C-alpha positions in Angstrom: 147.9 8.5 -37.3 146.3 11.8 -36.2 145.5 12.6 -39.8 143.9 9.1 -40.2 141.8 9.5 -37.0 140.8 13.0 -38.1 139.7 11.7 -41.5 137.8 8.9 -39.9 136.0 11.3 -37.5 135.1 13.6 -40.4 133.7 10.7 -42.4 131.7 9.4 -39.5 130.3 12.9 -38.9 129.3 13.3 -42.5 127.7 9.8 -42.5 125.7 10.7 -39.4 124.5 14.0 -41.0 123.4 12.2 -44.1 121.6 9.6 -42.1 119.9 12.2 -40.0 118.8 14.2 -43.1 117.5 11.0 -44.7 115.6 10.1 -41.5 114.2 13.6 -41.2 113.1 13.4 -44.9 111.5 10.0 -44.3 109.7 11.3 -41.2 108.3 14.3 -43.1 107.2 12.0 -46.0 105.3 9.8 -43.5 103.7 12.8 -41.8 102.5 14.2 -45.1 101.4 10.9 -46.6 97.6 10.5 -46.8 98.1 6.7 -46.7 100.0 6.9 -43.4 97.5 9.4 -42.0 94.6 7.1 -42.9 96.4 4.1 -41.6 97.2 5.6 -38.2 93.8 7.3 -37.6 91.7 4.4 -38.8 93.8 2.1 -36.6 93.0 4.3 -33.7 89.3 4.3 -34.6 89.3 0.5 -34.7 91.1 0.1 -31.4 88.8 2.6 -29.7 85.8 0.8 -31.1 87.0 -2.5 -29.8 87.6 -1.2 -26.3 84.2 0.5 -26.4 82.6 -2.8 -27.4 84.3 -4.7 -24.6 83.1 -2.1 -22.1 79.5 -2.4 -23.4 79.6 -6.2 -23.3 80.9 -6.1 -19.8 78.2 -3.6 -18.8 75.5 -5.9 -20.2 77.0 -8.9 -18.3 77.0 -7.0 -15.1 73.4 -5.8 -15.6 72.2 -9.3 -16.3 74.1 -10.6 -13.2 72.7 -8.0 -10.7 69.8 -6.1 -12.3 68.3 -5.4 -8.9 71.1 -3.1 -7.8 70.5 -0.2 -10.2 73.3 2.0 -11.4 76.3 1.0 -9.3 79.8 2.5 -9.5 80.9 -0.5 -11.5 78.1 -0.1 -14.1 78.6 3.7 -14.4 82.4 3.1 -14.9 81.8 0.7 -17.8 79.1 2.9 -19.3 81.4 5.9 -19.3 84.2 3.7 -20.8 81.8 2.7 -23.6 80.9 6.4 -24.3 84.5 7.8 -24.1 86.0 5.2 -26.4 82.9 5.3 -28.7 83.3 9.0 -29.2 87.0 8.7 -29.8 86.3 6.0 -32.4 83.9 8.3 -34.3 86.3 11.3 -34.2 89.2 9.3 -35.6 87.0 7.5 -38.1 86.1 10.9 -39.6 89.6 12.4 -38.9 89.9 14.2 -42.2 86.8 16.2 -41.6 87.7 16.8 -37.9 91.2 18.0 -38.4 90.3 20.2 -41.4 87.3 22.0 -39.7 87.5 25.7 -40.6 86.4 26.8 -37.1 89.3 25.7 -34.9 87.3 25.6 -31.6 85.1 22.9 -33.0 88.1 20.7 -33.6 89.4 21.5 -30.1 86.0 20.5 -28.6 85.9 17.2 -30.5 89.5 16.3 -29.5 89.5 17.6 -25.9 86.0 16.7 -24.7 86.7 12.9 -24.7 89.8 13.6 -22.7 87.8 15.3 -20.0 85.3 12.4 -20.1 88.3 10.0 -19.7 89.3 12.0 -16.6 85.8 11.8 -15.1 85.6 8.0 -15.9 88.8 7.1 -14.2 88.6 9.5 -11.2 85.4 7.6 -10.5 87.7 4.8 -9.4 89.5 7.2 -7.2 86.2 8.1 -5.6 85.3 4.4 -5.1 88.7 3.7 -3.5 88.5 6.8 -1.3 85.1 5.6 0.0 86.5 2.2 0.8 89.6 3.7 2.5 87.6 6.1 4.6 85.1 3.4 5.7 88.0 1.0 6.6 89.6 3.8 8.8 86.2 4.9 10.2 86.5 8.3 8.6 83.5 10.3 7.3 82.6 9.6 3.6 79.7 12.1 3.2 81.9 14.7 1.6 83.7 12.5 -0.9 81.0 12.3 -3.6 80.1 16.0 -3.4 83.8 16.7 -3.8 84.0 14.5 -6.9 80.9 16.2 -8.4 82.2 19.7 -7.6 85.7 19.1 -9.0 84.3 17.7 -12.2 81.7 20.5 -12.5 84.4 23.2 -12.1 86.6 21.5 -14.7 83.8 21.4 -17.3 82.6 24.9 -16.6 86.1 26.3 -17.0 86.8 24.3 -20.1 83.4 25.4 -21.7 84.2 29.0 -20.9 87.6 28.6 -22.6 85.9 27.1 -25.7 83.3 29.9 -25.8 86.1 32.6 -25.6 88.1 30.8 -28.4 84.9 30.7 -30.5 84.5 34.4 -30.2 88.2 35.4 -30.3 90.8 32.8 -31.6 93.5 33.8 -29.2 96.9 32.0 -29.1 97.4 32.8 -25.4 94.0 31.4 -24.4 94.7 28.3 -26.5 97.9 27.9 -24.6 96.0 28.3 -21.3 93.6 25.6 -22.4 96.4 23.1 -22.9 98.0 24.1 -19.5 94.6 23.6 -18.0 94.4 20.1 -19.4 97.8 19.4 -18.0 96.6 20.6 -14.6 93.5 18.4 -14.8 95.6 15.3 -15.7 97.9 16.1 -12.8 94.9 16.1 -10.4 94.0 12.6 -11.6 97.6 11.5 -11.2 97.6 12.9 -7.7 94.3 11.2 -6.8 95.5 7.8 -8.0 98.8 8.2 -6.2 97.2 9.2 -2.9 94.2 6.9 -2.6 95.6 4.1 -4.7 98.7 4.1 -2.5 96.8 4.4 0.7 94.4 1.6 -0.1 97.3 -0.6 -1.3 99.2 -0.2 1.9 96.1 -0.6 4.0 95.4 -4.0 2.2 99.0 -5.0 2.8 98.4 -4.7 6.6 95.6 -7.2 6.4 96.5 -10.8 7.6 98.0 -12.9 4.8 95.2 -15.5 5.2 92.5 -12.8 4.7 90.1 -13.9 2.0 90.7 -12.0 -1.3 93.6 -10.0 0.1 96.1 -11.0 -2.6 93.6 -10.4 -5.4 92.6 -6.9 -4.2 96.3 -6.0 -3.7 96.9 -7.0 -7.4 93.9 -5.1 -8.6 94.6 -1.9 -6.7 98.3 -1.9 -7.3 98.0 -2.7 -11.0 95.3 -0.2 -11.7 97.1 2.5 -9.8 100.3 1.9 -11.7 98.5 1.9 -15.1 96.5 5.1 -14.3 99.4 7.0 -12.8 101.5 6.2 -15.9 98.8 7.1 -18.5 98.0 10.5 -16.8 101.8 11.2 -16.5 102.2 10.6 -20.2 99.2 12.9 -20.8 100.8 15.6 -18.6 104.2 15.5 -20.4 103.0 15.2 -24.0 100.3 17.9 -23.7 102.8 20.2 -21.9 105.3 19.7 -24.7 102.7 20.3 -27.4 101.7 23.6 -25.7 105.1 25.0 -26.4 106.4 23.0 -29.4 104.4 22.9 -32.6 106.3 19.8 -33.7 104.6 17.9 -30.9 101.1 19.2 -31.7 98.4 16.6 -31.3 95.7 18.6 -33.1 97.0 18.4 -36.7 96.5 15.9 -39.4 100.2 15.6 -40.3 101.4 14.0 -37.1 99.8 10.6 -37.5 102.6 8.5 -35.9 102.8 10.8 -32.8 99.0 10.7 -32.4 99.0 6.9 -32.8 101.6 6.4 -30.1 100.1 9.1 -27.8 96.5 7.9 -27.8 97.6 4.2 -27.6 99.7 4.8 -24.6 97.5 7.4 -22.9 94.1 6.0 -23.4 93.6 2.8 -25.4 96.1 0.5 -23.7 95.3 1.8 -20.2 91.5 1.4 -20.8 92.0 -2.2 -22.1 94.3 -3.2 -19.2 92.0 -1.7 -16.6 88.9 -3.4 -18.1 90.9 -6.7 -18.1 92.0 -6.3 -14.5 88.5 -5.4 -13.3 86.7 -8.0 -15.4 85.3 -10.0 -12.5 81.5 -9.9 -12.2 80.0 -8.8 -8.9 78.4 -11.5 -6.7 74.7 -12.2 -7.3 73.9 -11.0 -3.8 74.6 -7.5 -2.5 77.9 -7.5 -0.6 79.6 -4.9 1.5 82.2 -4.3 -1.2 79.6 -3.5 -3.9 77.9 -0.2 -3.3 75.1 1.3 -5.5 75.3 4.9 -6.4 72.4 6.9 -4.8 
């Protein structure tokens, strides 16, 4: 019986090794296949273009609904969504040229800049929620917008300095620092949504149940917070892994499936869901809940 069990275990182990080798070979074939690469990146381009078009259509609808309000937070949010997703669509539509650029820093700029714009777009929601929360608690709001501008300005200045240095001296350590910086930036966004999304959610929960619009606002804030915390958490984990493991690199042509899943889960799906949740048009008259940006 022992010999039979030992033989069975050896056969199972050999079968597992063969299956693992076959799977690894298939995975390598997929990564190196131009057909799979084109399929993955053109799919990403199409998905980004669709989200960008939805954001633009919604922006036009809002502008036609309340043209007298100027550039409100809602309008700027949709405009930035249109730009971020549009740039991503163009980058992946020309993926062969982007990934094979001889000057590596140009490729990093084309791949990382939309990620920074994505950060600015969605932290705009954090700013809006922070202003609502501070107003509801009778706290000062005059420092919130300057803080948002300052944080974003510092992030872009630091990232541009990193790109300039990499353009002059292609240094592996600095490239690693760039990825860690992106992880830190994503963590800032995650923290912002956790703090102000959570605070506003629990503030709304304390409102009387019969309050008009309470349930809808709870749904909006809770859902958007969960979506954004998840997508920035995914960005933190994957970018951190890619910084230390070349097999998880997002900046190469021969990782099409990894890129497809990453960008879908970290940007496309969150953007589409948030645009759907926040699809309601503003009222025709100016209300206390709809503030133009000065």
